[in-house]
C-alpha positions as CSV (number, residue, x, y, z in Angstrom):
1,M,0.0,0.0,0.0
2,A,1.4,3.4,-0.9
3,N,2.4,5.5,2.1
4,P,0.5,8.8,2.1
5,E,3.1,10.4,4.3
6,S,5.7,10.1,1.6
7,E,3.9,12.9,-0.3
8,E,4.3,15.2,2.6
9,R,7.9,14.1,3.4
10,E,9.1,14.8,-0.1
11,R,8.2,18.4,0.2
12,G,9.9,18.6,3.6
13,R,7.2,20.7,5.1
14,D,5.9,20.9,8.6
15,S,2.7,18.9,9.1
16,G,1.2,21.4,11.5
17,P,-1.5,23.9,10.4
18,P,0.0,27.2,9.2
19,A,-2.0,29.2,11.7
20,E,0.0,27.6,14.5
21,R,3.4,28.5,13.1
22,P,4.9,31.7,14.6
23,G,5.6,34.5,12.2
24,K,3.9,32.8,9.3
25,P,1.2,34.8,7.5
26,E,-2.3,33.7,7.3
27,P,-3.2,31.5,4.3
28,S,-5.1,34.3,2.7
29,D,-2.0,36.5,2.7
30,E,0.2,33.9,0.9
31,P,0.9,34.1,-2.8
32,E,-1.3,31.6,-4.7
33,E,1.7,29.6,-6.0
34,V,3.1,29.1,-2.5
35,R,-0.3,28.1,-1.1
36,D,-0.9,25.7,-4.0
37,A,2.5,24.1,-3.4
38,V,1.8,23.6,0.3
39,E,-1.7,22.3,-0.2
40,R,-1.0,19.8,-3.0
41,A,1.0,16.6,-2.8
42,R,3.2,15.5,-5.7
43,S,0.4,13.3,-7.0
44,G,-2.0,16.2,-7.1
45,A,-4.0,14.9,-4.1
46,P,-4.8,17.2,-1.2
47,A,-2.1,17.5,1.4
48,V,-4.1,19.7,3.8
49,G,-7.9,20.0,4.4
50,S,-9.9,22.6,2.6
51,V,-12.1,23.6,5.5
52,V,-10.1,22.7,8.6
53,R,-6.5,22.5,7.4
54,D,-5.4,19.7,9.8
55,R,-8.5,17.6,8.8
56,F,-9.6,16.1,5.5
57,S,-13.1,15.8,4.3
58,S,-14.4,12.5,2.9
59,D,-13.9,13.8,-0.6
60,E,-10.3,14.8,0.1
61,V,-9.6,11.4,1.7
62,F,-11.0,9.7,-1.4
63,Q,-8.9,11.9,-3.7
64,R,-5.7,10.9,-1.7
65,I,-6.7,7.2,-2.0
66,V,-7.2,7.5,-5.8
67,A,-3.9,9.2,-6.2
68,A,-2.2,6.3,-4.3
69,A,-4.2,3.8,-6.3
70,D,-2.7,5.2,-9.5
71,E,0.7,4.0,-8.4
72,E,-0.6,0.6,-7.1
73,I,-2.7,-0.6,-10.0
74,T,-0.1,0.5,-12.6
75,S,2.9,-1.1,-10.9
76,G,4.7,-3.8,-12.8
77,N,4.3,-7.5,-12.1
78,R,7.7,-7.9,-10.7
79,E,7.4,-4.8,-8.4
80,L,4.0,-6.0,-7.1
81,F,5.1,-9.6,-6.6
82,F,8.2,-8.9,-4.6
83,S,6.5,-6.2,-2.6
84,G,3.9,-8.8,-1.8
85,L,6.6,-11.3,-1.1
86,A,8.1,-9.0,1.5
87,A,4.7,-8.4,3.1
88,G,4.0,-12.1,3.2
89,F,7.3,-12.8,4.9
90,A,6.7,-9.9,7.4
91,I,3.4,-11.6,8.4
92,T,5.7,-14.3,9.8
93,I,6.7,-11.8,12.5
94,T,3.1,-11.6,13.6
95,F,2.7,-15.4,13.8
96,L,6.1,-15.7,15.5
97,L,5.4,-13.2,18.2
98,Y,1.8,-14.2,18.7
99,A,2.8,-17.9,19.2
100,S,5.8,-17.0,21.4
101,M,3.7,-14.7,23.7
102,Y,0.9,-17.3,23.8
103,G,3.3,-20.0,24.9
104,A,5.2,-17.8,27.4
105,T,2.0,-16.5,29.1
106,G,0.1,-19.8,29.2
107,G,-2.4,-18.7,26.6
108,D,-3.4,-15.4,28.1
109,P,-5.7,-13.9,25.4
110,I,-4.8,-10.3,26.0
111,V,-1.0,-10.3,26.8
112,S,-0.3,-12.8,24.0
113,S,-1.9,-10.4,21.5
114,L,0.1,-7.3,22.4
115,L,2.8,-7.8,19.7
116,Y,0.5,-9.3,17.1
117,P,0.2,-6.0,15.1
118,L,4.0,-5.6,14.6
119,G,4.2,-7.4,11.3
120,F,1.3,-5.3,9.9
121,I,3.0,-2.1,11.2
122,Y,6.1,-3.0,9.1
123,I,4.0,-3.6,6.1
124,I,1.7,-0.6,6.2
125,I,4.3,2.0,7.3
126,G,6.9,0.5,5.0
127,G,4.6,0.6,2.0
128,Y,4.5,-3.1,1.2
129,Q,1.7,-4.7,-0.7
130,L,-0.7,-6.8,1.4
131,Y,-3.8,-8.2,-0.1
132,T,-6.3,-6.9,2.4
133,E,-4.9,-3.4,2.3
134,N,-5.3,-3.5,-1.5
135,T,-9.0,-4.1,-1.3
136,L,-9.6,-0.3,-1.0
137,P,-7.4,1.8,-3.3
138,P,-7.7,-0.2,-6.5
139,V,-11.4,-0.8,-6.0
140,A,-11.8,3.0,-5.7
141,L,-10.3,3.4,-9.1
142,T,-12.4,0.6,-10.5
143,I,-15.7,2.0,-9.1
144,E,-14.8,5.3,-10.8
145,R,-14.3,3.5,-14.1
146,L,-10.7,4.7,-14.3
147,A,-9.4,1.1,-14.1
148,S,-11.1,-2.1,-15.5
149,L,-12.1,-5.2,-13.6
150,P,-9.4,-7.3,-15.3
151,A,-6.8,-4.7,-14.2
152,L,-8.1,-5.0,-10.6
153,L,-8.1,-8.8,-10.7
154,R,-4.6,-8.9,-12.1
155,H,-3.4,-6.6,-9.3
156,W,-5.1,-8.8,-6.6
157,V,-3.8,-12.1,-8.0
158,I,-0.2,-10.9,-8.2
159,V,-0.2,-9.4,-4.7
160,L,-1.9,-12.4,-3.2
161,A,0.6,-14.7,-4.9
162,G,3.4,-12.7,-3.5
163,N,1.9,-12.7,0.0
164,F,1.4,-16.5,-0.1
165,A,4.9,-17.1,-1.3
166,G,6.3,-14.9,1.4
167,G,4.1,-16.6,4.0
168,A,5.3,-20.0,2.7
169,F,8.9,-19.0,3.2
170,G,8.2,-17.8,6.7
171,A,6.2,-20.9,7.6
172,A,9.1,-23.1,6.4
173,A,11.6,-21.1,8.5
174,L,9.4,-21.4,11.6
175,T,8.9,-25.2,11.0
176,W,12.5,-26.2,10.3
177,G,14.6,-23.2,11.4
178,G,14.5,-23.9,15.1
179,V,13.0,-20.5,15.7
180,F,10.4,-21.7,18.2
181,D,11.1,-23.2,21.6
182,D,9.0,-26.1,22.7
183,D,6.3,-23.9,24.4
184,A,6.1,-21.6,21.4
185,A,6.0,-24.5,18.9
186,A,3.1,-26.1,20.8
187,A,1.3,-22.7,21.0
188,A,1.7,-22.3,17.2
189,M,0.3,-25.7,16.6
190,S,-2.6,-24.9,18.9
191,I,-3.3,-21.6,17.2
192,A,-3.3,-23.1,13.7
193,Q,-5.4,-26.0,14.8
194,H,-8.0,-23.6,16.2
195,G,-8.5,-22.1,12.8
196,I,-8.8,-25.4,11.0
197,E,-11.4,-26.6,13.5
198,T,-13.5,-23.4,13.1
199,P,-16.6,-24.1,10.9
200,W,-16.5,-22.8,7.3
201,W,-19.2,-20.2,7.6
202,D,-17.9,-19.0,11.0
203,L,-14.6,-18.4,9.4
204,F,-16.2,-16.5,6.5
205,F,-18.1,-14.1,8.8
206,K,-15.2,-13.6,11.2
207,A,-13.0,-12.9,8.2
208,A,-15.6,-10.4,6.9
209,F,-15.3,-8.4,10.1
210,A,-11.5,-8.6,9.9
211,G,-11.7,-7.3,6.3
212,L,-13.8,-4.4,7.5
213,I,-11.2,-3.5,10.2
214,V,-8.2,-3.9,7.9
215,A,-9.6,-2.0,4.9
216,G,-10.9,0.7,7.3
217,V,-7.3,1.1,8.4
218,V,-6.5,2.2,4.9
219,W,-9.2,4.9,4.9
220,V,-8.1,6.2,8.3
221,T,-4.4,6.3,7.5
222,F,-5.1,8.4,4.4
223,A,-7.1,10.7,6.7
224,S,-4.1,10.9,9.1
225,R,-1.4,13.6,8.8
226,D,1.5,12.1,10.7
227,T,3.3,8.8,11.4
228,I,2.3,8.7,15.1
229,S,-1.4,8.8,14.3
230,R,-1.0,6.1,11.7
231,L,1.0,3.9,14.1
232,V,-1.7,4.2,16.7
233,V,-4.5,3.4,14.2
234,V,-2.6,0.4,12.7
235,Y,-1.7,-1.0,16.2
236,L,-5.2,-0.7,17.6
237,A,-6.9,-2.0,14.5
238,F,-4.8,-5.1,14.1
239,L,-4.8,-5.8,17.9
240,A,-8.6,-6.2,17.4
241,I,-8.1,-9.2,15.2
242,P,-6.7,-11.7,17.8
243,L,-8.8,-10.1,20.6
244,G,-11.9,-10.5,18.5
245,N,-11.0,-14.1,17.5
246,L,-11.0,-12.9,13.8
247,F,-9.0,-14.2,10.9
248,H,-6.6,-12.5,8.3
249,V,-6.0,-14.5,5.1
250,V,-2.2,-14.1,4.9
251,V,-1.8,-15.0,8.6
252,S,-4.2,-17.9,8.1
253,F,-2.3,-19.2,5.1
254,T,1.0,-19.0,7.1
255,E,-0.6,-20.9,10.0
256,M,-2.1,-23.5,7.6
257,L,1.3,-24.1,6.0
258,Y,2.9,-24.5,9.4
259,L,0.6,-27.4,10.0
260,V,1.2,-28.8,6.5
261,F,5.0,-28.7,6.9
262,A,4.7,-30.3,10.3
263,G,2.8,-33.2,8.7
264,E,-0.5,-32.5,10.6
265,L,-2.6,-31.3,7.6
266,A,-3.1,-32.0,3.9
267,F,-2.5,-28.8,1.8
268,L,-5.7,-29.1,-0.2
269,A,-7.9,-29.5,2.8
270,G,-6.2,-26.5,4.5
271,M,-6.8,-24.3,1.4
272,T,-10.5,-25.2,1.0
273,D,-11.5,-25.6,4.6
274,F,-9.5,-22.7,6.1
275,V,-7.8,-20.3,3.7
276,L,-10.7,-20.0,1.1
277,P,-13.4,-18.9,3.5
278,V,-11.1,-16.4,5.1
279,L,-10.0,-15.1,1.7
280,L,-13.6,-14.6,0.7
281,G,-14.6,-13.0,4.0
282,N,-11.7,-10.6,4.0
283,T,-12.5,-9.6,0.4
284,L,-16.2,-9.1,1.1
285,G,-15.5,-7.1,4.2
286,G,-13.0,-4.9,2.5
287,I,-15.0,-4.2,-0.6
288,V,-18.6,-4.1,0.4
289,L,-18.5,-2.9,4.0
290,V,-15.8,-0.3,3.6
291,T,-14.9,0.6,0.0
292,I,-18.4,0.9,-1.4
293,V,-19.9,2.5,1.7
294,N,-17.1,5.1,1.9
295,Y,-17.4,5.7,-1.9
296,Y,-21.1,6.6,-1.7
297,Q,-20.6,9.0,1.2
298,T,-18.4,11.2,-1.0
299,S,-19.7,13.7,-3.5
300,E,-19.5,13.9,-7.3
301,Q,-16.6,16.3,-6.9
302,R,-14.3,13.6,-5.4
303,L,-12.1,13.4,-8.5
304,E,-11.8,17.1,-9.1
305,S,-8.1,17.1,-8.1
306,A,-7.3,13.4,-7.9
307,R,-6.8,13.0,-11.7
308,F,-6.1,15.2,-14.6
309,E,-9.6,15.5,-16.2
310,G,-10.0,11.9,-15.3
311,I,-13.7,12.1,-14.6
312,E,-14.3,13.1,-18.2
313,R,-12.3,10.2,-19.7
314,R,-13.8,7.2,-17.9
315,L,-13.7,3.8,-19.4
316,S,-16.8,2.7,-21.3
317,V,-18.9,-0.1,-19.7
318,R,-17.3,-2.7,-22.1
319,E,-13.8,-1.5,-21.3
320,W,-14.6,-1.5,-17.6
321,A,-15.8,-5.1,-17.8
322,F,-13.3,-6.5,-20.3
323,G,-10.3,-4.2,-20.1
324,G,-7.8,-4.5,-22.9
325,W,-10.0,-7.0,-24.8
326,A,-12.5,-4.3,-25.4
327,G,-10.1,-1.2,-25.7
328,R,-8.5,0.5,-22.7
329,S,-8.1,-1.0,-19.3
330,Y,-6.8,2.1,-17.5
331,V,-7.1,5.9,-17.9
332,P,-3.6,7.5,-18.3
333,V,-2.6,10.3,-16.0
334,I,-2.5,12.9,-18.8
335,D,-4.0,12.6,-22.2
336,T,-4.9,15.9,-24.0
337,A,-6.3,14.2,-27.1
338,E,-10.0,14.5,-27.5
339,E,-11.8,11.4,-28.7
340,R,-12.9,11.8,-32.3
341,A,-15.9,10.5,-34.1
342,E,-15.0,8.3,-37.0
343,D,-14.7,10.1,-40.3
344,E,-14.6,7.8,-43.3
345,E,-13.5,10.6,-45.7
346,T,-10.5,11.8,-43.7
347,Y,-7.4,9.6,-43.5
348,R,-5.9,9.9,-40.1
349,I,-2.2,9.2,-39.5
350,M,-1.1,9.1,-35.8
351,V,2.6,9.7,-35.1
352,P,3.8,8.9,-31.5
353,I,6.9,11.0,-30.7
354,A,9.3,10.7,-27.8
355,N,11.3,13.8,-28.6
356,P,9.9,16.5,-31.0
357,R,13.4,18.0,-31.5
358,T,14.9,14.8,-33.0
359,E,12.0,13.0,-34.8
360,G,11.3,15.4,-37.6
361,K,12.1,12.7,-40.2
362,L,9.2,10.6,-38.8
363,V,6.8,13.6,-39.2
364,E,8.1,14.2,-42.7
365,L,7.3,10.7,-43.7
366,A,3.9,10.9,-42.2
367,S,3.3,14.2,-44.2
368,M,4.3,12.5,-47.4
369,F,1.8,9.7,-46.8
370,A,-0.9,12.3,-45.9
371,A,-0.1,14.4,-49.0
372,S,-0.9,11.4,-51.3
373,R,-4.5,11.4,-49.9
374,D,-7.4,13.7,-50.9
375,S,-8.2,14.4,-47.3
376,A,-5.8,13.5,-44.5
377,T,-4.8,14.6,-41.0
378,V,-1.5,14.0,-39.2
379,H,-1.9,13.6,-35.5
380,L,1.3,14.1,-33.5
381,V,1.2,12.6,-30.1
382,H,4.0,13.6,-27.7
383,V,4.4,10.6,-25.3
384,V,6.2,12.0,-22.2
385,Q,7.6,9.0,-20.3
386,T,7.5,9.1,-16.5
387,P,9.5,6.9,-14.2
388,D,7.2,4.0,-13.2
389,K,5.1,6.1,-10.9
390,P,2.3,8.4,-12.1
391,S,2.9,10.7,-9.2
392,A,6.2,11.7,-10.8
393,T,4.1,14.1,-13.0
394,G,3.8,16.4,-10.0
395,T,1.0,18.8,-9.1
396,D,-1.8,20.1,-11.4
397,R,0.3,23.2,-12.0
398,Q,3.4,21.2,-12.9
399,R,1.4,18.9,-15.2
400,A,0.0,22.0,-16.9
401,R,3.5,23.2,-17.5
402,I,4.4,19.8,-19.0
403,V,1.5,20.0,-21.4
404,S,2.2,23.6,-22.3
405,E,5.9,23.0,-23.1
406,S,5.0,19.9,-25.1
407,E,2.4,21.7,-27.2
408,R,4.9,24.5,-27.9
409,R,7.5,22.0,-29.2
410,L,4.9,20.2,-31.3
411,E,3.7,23.5,-32.9
412,D,7.3,24.4,-33.7
413,L,7.7,20.9,-35.4
414,T,4.6,21.2,-37.5
415,D,5.5,24.8,-38.6
416,S,8.8,23.5,-40.0
417,F,7.1,21.6,-42.9
418,A,5.9,22.9,-46.2
419,Y,2.8,20.7,-46.5
420,T,0.3,23.6,-46.1
421,D,-2.6,21.5,-47.3
422,I,-2.3,19.0,-44.5
423,E,-4.1,19.4,-41.2
424,Y,-2.0,18.7,-38.1
425,D,-3.4,17.8,-34.8
426,T,-1.2,17.7,-31.6
427,S,-1.7,16.2,-28.2
428,T,0.3,15.1,-25.2
429,I,0.2,11.9,-23.1
430,V,2.1,11.7,-19.8
431,T,2.4,8.0,-18.8
432,H,4.8,5.2,-17.9
433,R,2.9,2.8,-20.1
434,S,4.0,4.0,-23.5
435,V,3.3,1.1,-25.7
436,E,-0.2,0.5,-24.4
437,E,-1.1,4.2,-24.5
438,I,-0.1,4.4,-28.1
439,F,-2.6,1.8,-29.2
440,D,-5.3,3.0,-26.9
441,T,-5.0,6.5,-28.3
442,A,-5.0,5.2,-31.9
443,Q,-8.3,3.4,-31.1
444,R,-9.9,6.5,-29.6
445,Q,-8.8,8.6,-32.5
446,H,-9.9,6.1,-35.1
447,A,-6.5,6.3,-36.7
448,D,-6.0,4.6,-40.1
449,L,-2.3,4.4,-39.8
450,V,0.2,4.6,-36.9
451,L,3.7,5.5,-37.8
452,M,6.2,5.2,-35.0
453,G,9.9,5.4,-34.7
454,W,12.0,2.7,-33.1
455,G,15.4,3.1,-31.5
456,S,17.4,3.4,-28.3
457,E,16.1,6.9,-27.6
458,T,12.4,6.0,-27.6
459,P,10.7,4.8,-24.4
460,W,8.9,2.0,-26.4
461,D,12.3,0.6,-27.6
462,S,11.1,-2.8,-26.1
463,A,7.7,-3.6,-24.7
464,R,7.7,-4.2,-21.0
465,L,6.7,-7.7,-20.0
466,D,5.8,-6.6,-16.5
467,R,2.6,-5.1,-17.9
468,P,-0.6,-7.1,-18.3
469,L,-0.3,-9.3,-21.4
470,S,-3.9,-8.4,-22.2
471,E,-2.7,-4.8,-22.8
472,L,-0.6,-6.0,-25.7
473,T,-2.7,-8.8,-27.2
474,K,-5.7,-6.8,-28.4
475,E,-6.3,-6.4,-32.1
476,F,-4.3,-3.5,-33.7
477,P,-6.8,-0.6,-34.3
478,S,-5.0,0.5,-37.5
479,D,-2.2,-0.1,-40.0
480,L,1.1,0.0,-38.2
481,L,4.5,1.1,-39.6
482,V,7.6,1.0,-37.4
483,F,10.5,3.0,-38.7
484,K,14.1,2.4,-37.9
485,D,16.0,5.5,-39.1
486,R,19.7,5.0,-39.8
487,G,20.3,8.5,-41.1
488,T,20.1,7.6,-44.8
489,D,17.8,8.8,-47.6
490,I,14.8,7.0,-49.0
491,S,15.7,7.2,-52.7
492,R,16.1,3.4,-53.2
493,V,13.7,1.0,-51.5
494,L,13.9,-2.8,-51.3
495,L,10.5,-4.5,-50.7
496,P,10.8,-8.3,-50.1
497,T,7.4,-9.9,-50.5
498,A,5.7,-13.3,-50.4
499,G,2.2,-11.8,-50.6
500,G,-0.3,-11.1,-47.8
501,P,-1.9,-8.0,-46.2
502,D,1.4,-6.8,-44.6
503,S,3.1,-6.8,-47.9
504,D,0.1,-5.0,-49.3
505,L,0.7,-2.2,-46.8
506,S,4.4,-2.1,-47.7
507,A,3.4,-1.8,-51.4
508,E,1.2,1.2,-50.5
509,V,4.2,2.8,-48.8
510,A,6.5,2.1,-51.7
511,R,4.0,3.5,-54.2
512,T,3.5,6.7,-52.1
513,L,7.2,7.3,-52.0
514,T,7.5,6.7,-55.7
515,E,4.8,9.3,-56.5
516,T,5.9,11.9,-54.0
517,V,9.7,11.9,-54.1
518,G,10.5,9.6,-57.0
519,T,11.8,6.7,-55.0
520,E,13.2,3.7,-57.0
521,V,11.6,0.4,-55.9
522,S,13.1,-3.1,-56.1
523,L,10.8,-6.0,-55.4
524,L,12.4,-9.2,-54.0
525,H,10.7,-12.7,-54.0
526,V,12.5,-15.7,-52.6
527,V,11.8,-19.2,-53.8
528,G,13.0,-22.5,-52.4
529,D,15.1,-23.8,-55.3
530,P,16.0,-23.1,-58.9
531,A,13.2,-25.3,-60.1
532,S,10.7,-22.9,-58.6
533,R,12.3,-19.8,-60.2
534,E,9.8,-19.6,-63.1
535,M,6.9,-19.8,-60.8
536,G,8.5,-17.1,-58.6
537,E,9.0,-14.8,-61.6
538,K,5.4,-15.1,-62.6
539,F,4.3,-14.3,-59.0
540,I,6.4,-11.2,-58.7
541,E,5.3,-9.8,-62.1
542,E,1.6,-10.3,-61.2
543,W,2.1,-8.9,-57.7
544,A,3.8,-5.8,-59.1
545,A,1.1,-5.2,-61.6
546,E,-1.6,-5.7,-59.0
547,H,-0.1,-3.1,-56.7
548,D,0.6,-0.5,-59.4
549,L,4.4,-0.9,-59.1
550,H,5.0,-1.2,-62.9
551,G,8.4,0.5,-62.9
552,A,9.8,-1.6,-60.1
553,N,13.0,-3.7,-60.5
554,L,11.9,-7.3,-60.1
555,I,14.3,-9.7,-58.4
556,V,13.8,-13.5,-57.8
557,D,16.2,-15.3,-55.5
558,D,16.2,-19.1,-55.6
559,S,18.5,-19.7,-52.6
560,G,15.6,-20.5,-50.3
561,N,17.1,-18.3,-47.5
562,V,15.0,-15.2,-47.1
563,E,17.2,-13.3,-44.7
564,E,20.5,-13.9,-46.6
565,A,18.8,-12.8,-49.8
566,I,17.6,-9.6,-48.2
567,C,21.1,-8.9,-46.9
568,R,22.6,-9.4,-50.3
569,E,20.1,-7.1,-52.1
570,A,20.1,-4.5,-49.4
571,D,23.7,-3.4,-50.1
572,D,22.6,-0.9,-52.7
573,E,19.4,0.2,-51.1
574,T,18.6,3.0,-48.6
575,L,15.4,1.6,-47.1
576,I,13.9,-1.9,-46.6
577,L,10.2,-2.4,-46.3
578,I,9.4,-5.6,-44.6
579,G,5.9,-7.0,-43.7
580,A,5.3,-8.4,-40.3
581,T,4.8,-12.0,-41.5
582,E,2.3,-14.4,-40.0
583,R,3.7,-14.0,-36.5
584,G,3.3,-10.2,-36.6
585,L,4.8,-7.3,-34.8
586,L,2.6,-8.0,-31.7
587,S,4.4,-11.1,-30.7
588,R,7.8,-9.4,-31.3
589,L,6.7,-6.5,-29.0
590,V,5.7,-9.0,-26.3
591,T,9.0,-10.9,-26.6
592,S,11.2,-7.9,-27.0
593,S,12.4,-9.2,-30.3
594,L,10.8,-6.7,-32.6
595,H,12.6,-7.4,-35.8
596,F,14.2,-10.1,-37.7
597,D,18.0,-10.8,-37.3
598,V,18.5,-9.4,-40.8
599,I,17.4,-6.0,-39.7
600,N,20.5,-5.7,-37.4
601,D,22.7,-7.0,-40.2
602,V,21.9,-4.3,-42.8
603,D,23.1,-0.7,-42.8
604,C,20.1,1.0,-44.3
605,S,16.9,2.2,-42.7
606,V,14.2,-0.3,-42.1
607,M,10.4,0.0,-42.0
608,L,8.2,-2.8,-40.7
609,A,4.6,-3.0,-41.7
610,E,1.6,-4.7,-40.2
611,R,-2.0,-4.6,-41.3
612,P,-4.9,-5.7,-39.0
613,T,-6.3,-9.1,-40.0
614,G,-8.6,-11.6,-38.5
615,R,-5.8,-13.7,-37.0
616,S,-6.6,-15.1,-33.6
617,I,-4.7,-14.0,-30.5
618,I,-2.9,-17.4,-30.3
619,R,-1.8,-17.0,-33.9
620,R,-0.7,-13.5,-33.5
621,L,1.4,-14.3,-30.5
622,F,2.9,-17.6,-31.5
623,G,2.5,-17.7,-35.3
624,R,0.1,-20.7,-35.2
């Protein structure tokens, strides 16, 4: 769970109300910029209350929770898992101290519970990911339709897996590490047996009350302004679990594995009869009794400051239910592009740009493609990459400056081209999920073509596997061209083809370059052996005629080795146009192997092309 105090600590400000500071002017006398800096955390959520400055209203608490949920639900798989692993192992401290105190005091129910909350204090104050604490912030985003149900479930599953793995390591250490003395070991066995012997529905309802307590801790800690207050809240809340004879799922899992490792219980029976009802009860208590109740006590203004125009860019119902399978699964922190209605007469080319100062070549190519159309628009999208955490975008004022500077650079870029008959649109996205946001934006803008650069200076140089795979496995919303610029011209183009929709797109690009700048085109077709040469020559002639490439140089190679043939013929060319083949660019994005080996072996520029088809997800990912 994100630590709300970190927002305040990073600014290094006093947590006391300004009115109590000697010599400090009243808030009304402060400049607006200073007052805004004091009253807003880096994530844009409130850092002080609007009415009583040392207290937060329910709306402001909700805004702080949503700002923290931004960071939680967009964290990578690895980050989530290992944070959950640390939290699961920290739960071992709770079980260790509870059993040790229980054994030392002869089972005194009050004294033996005094150190029970220590593991939870480490987790919450330390900012680790614990499943029950994550029932509130991500659910808040999901209820607001800023994150989808699949994104929420993905987050829960990874955190819970990490918690269980950490609890398993801890249970193994307690079982075989000689940590317990005889009295403590007997007490641990007794505590675990008590849970197993509790009836299923009793476990469920006891766990529901524990979920209420634990998720309520999250709400109260975001309403607190200092560490001492949070420590007191966390301690008292988690002390109530053993005193109330309640159950927490990660503690219960650790206790269950202790019995399994000791040979006293079968794993499957422990999961179904003990852990499962506790898991369901904790989840129900956290979501229904706290999250939803707290959500509906806030007003419609709850997102006014929590997100950058987020309330106006909510997910559709289909996106909310199915996530990346239906479009977006998450609303980016900043996206200044307005969703456009589909216009069949206007050809839209979207160009994602990482640096407007260095990617003029990409915009020039897009302008050439647009100039060949009767009606076309080039949409330049400046993708500002943030370091992993959305809160890195700063306050509302800082984010506005980012957008203003971005729009100024984009305007300078479009003004540098002579294509006066082309309409240019510009927008800015600030995100740490570059690849996903590119395709989400293309879908919202109804783009016909996405032209993106590829290289070491772009944030999408390799797709990140710590993102949900569903984000990358949806159907491309448009034609896709990926350009690897090696600083050469485009006067001579080599187009290897074996037919198919991707080669059709390459042919359109080649024909456009021929008509606009007089590019010379060479078509290459590779056959398996000399006996197939005549058939290959017939194919390439018909293919060239079909795609209006009548003046192209036709080459048939009978070596049977496509990549070697491309390398040989590329020596005299300045650009290679290669279709994505049956496996497609999608799978290469997912596996961080975007291009064929041959692309690294040639010296000229390379453009990869993929056209949307009806290929299944399995075929697009694995080529079969």
